[in-house]
N, C-alpha and C positions, 0 to 999 in steps of 0.2 A: 485430503487434498482438495475436496470441494470447498472446504471452509476458507482456504487461502485464496481460491479463485473469487469467492464472494467478497472477501476482504479487499482484494485488488479492485474489483468492480465498484465497491463502496467508496474506495479512495478516489477512483476516477470520477464517479458521480459527484462526490463532494467537491472535487476540484473544479468540475464543470459548472456546478451551481455557484460556487464562490466566485469563479471567473466571470460569470454572467452578471452578478450583482456588483462586483468591484471593477470590472473591465480590466482585470489583471490576471492573465493566464501565464503565470510564471511556472516554468517546468522544473526548476531546481528542487523545490520542495516536494513536488510530485514524485520525482525519481528518488529523493531521499526517503520518503515514506515507504515507497514500494521496495526499495533495497533493504531498508530496515526490517520491514515485515518478512521478506523472504529470508534474510540472514537469521533473524530471530526464530523463524519456523525451522530452519535447518539445524540450528543449535539445539533447540528443544527436542527435535526428532532424534538427534545424536545422543542426547542424554537419556532418553527413554529406551533407546536400543541397547545401550550398554555402557 
């Protein structure tokens, strides 16, 4: 569980740094990445459980 929190923090940090350099803080990609990460995590967790 700690790994997914660090991954989300990494996504947010990368989004902030990219936004500072490009002056483009588009949230659509941010939410797509976070949703994809969480859904992939849940799917793999289900496969490992049974």
